[in-house]
C-alpha positions as CSV (number, residue, x, y, z in Angstrom):
1,M,-10.7,111.0,-4.2
2,A,-7.1,112.2,-4.3
3,N,-4.4,110.2,-6.0
4,I,-2.5,108.6,-3.0
5,Q,0.9,107.0,-3.5
6,Y,1.8,103.9,-1.5
7,Y,4.3,105.7,0.6
8,D,1.6,108.2,1.7
9,V,-0.8,105.5,2.9
10,I,1.1,104.2,5.9
11,Q,1.8,107.0,8.4
12,K,3.4,105.2,11.3
13,P,3.2,101.9,13.2
14,I,1.3,101.5,16.5
15,I,3.4,100.0,19.2
16,T,1.4,99.1,22.3
17,E,1.2,96.0,24.5
18,Q,-1.9,94.7,22.6
19,S,-0.4,95.3,19.2
20,M,2.9,93.6,20.2
21,S,1.0,90.5,21.5
22,M,-0.9,90.3,18.1
23,M,2.4,90.1,16.3
24,S,2.7,86.4,17.2
25,E,-0.4,85.9,15.1
26,K,1.2,87.9,12.2
27,K,-1.1,90.9,12.8
28,Y,0.5,94.4,12.5
29,T,-1.2,97.7,13.4
30,F,-0.6,101.0,11.6
31,Y,-2.0,104.5,11.5
32,V,-3.0,105.1,7.9
33,S,-4.2,108.0,5.7
34,T,-7.9,108.7,6.3
35,E,-8.5,108.7,2.6
36,A,-7.0,105.2,2.0
37,N,-9.1,102.2,1.4
38,K,-8.4,98.5,2.2
39,I,-7.0,97.8,-1.3
40,Q,-4.5,100.7,-1.1
41,I,-3.4,99.7,2.4
42,R,-2.8,96.1,1.2
43,E,-0.7,97.3,-1.8
44,A,1.2,99.7,0.3
45,V,2.3,97.1,2.9
46,E,3.3,94.6,0.1
47,K,5.4,97.3,-1.7
48,M,7.0,98.8,1.4
49,F,7.9,95.5,3.0
50,P,9.2,93.0,0.3
51,G,8.3,89.4,0.9
52,T,5.1,90.0,2.7
53,K,1.7,88.8,1.5
54,V,-1.4,90.4,3.1
55,D,-4.3,88.0,3.9
56,S,-6.8,90.6,5.3
57,V,-7.1,94.3,6.3
58,H,-9.4,95.6,9.0
59,T,-9.8,99.4,9.4
60,M,-11.2,101.6,12.1
61,N,-12.1,105.3,11.8
62,Y,-11.7,107.6,14.8
63,L,-13.3,111.0,14.8
64,G,-11.5,113.9,16.5
65,K,-12.2,114.6,20.2
66,K,-13.9,117.8,21.1
67,R,-11.6,120.2,22.9
68,R,-12.3,123.6,24.4
69,K,-10.0,126.5,24.9
70,R,-11.7,129.5,26.6
71,N,-14.7,130.5,24.5
72,S,-13.8,128.5,21.3
73,V,-14.5,124.9,20.6
74,G,-12.6,122.7,18.2
75,F,-11.7,119.1,17.4
76,T,-8.5,117.2,17.4
77,A,-7.4,115.5,14.1
78,K,-9.3,112.5,13.0
79,R,-7.4,109.3,12.3
80,K,-7.7,105.9,10.8
81,K,-6.2,102.7,12.1
82,A,-5.5,99.5,10.1
83,I,-4.8,96.0,11.4
84,V,-3.0,94.0,8.7
85,H,-3.0,90.2,8.9
86,L,-0.3,88.5,6.9
87,T,-0.4,85.0,5.4
88,E,1.3,82.1,7.1
89,D,4.0,81.7,4.4
90,S,4.8,85.5,4.2
91,K,7.9,87.1,5.7
92,D,7.6,89.1,9.0
93,I,7.9,92.9,8.9
94,E,11.5,93.7,10.0
95,M,10.9,97.0,11.7
96,F,9.0,95.2,14.5
97,E,11.8,92.7,15.1
98,G,13.8,93.2,18.3
99,L,11.1,95.1,20.2
């Protein structure tokens, strides 16, 4: 497995109605690197957002969808999604505030 730094693990946050409603329960959703595991995701969140403590991490792998263009067939990029649950005494993630 490649050596992944913590700033390469989290790609971008997912902002949908469902993910915004989960924020009241201190659950945040991110697209992460497909090579990252749960321990690396936990460390990346705690380093990128000071004052946060991660309670649990749930991950989901999504394969690319099949797409056709004339006679050739290909796939879109695969992705990995992580739901990070923070502890009750941890600080909220500031980038989600005010949304």
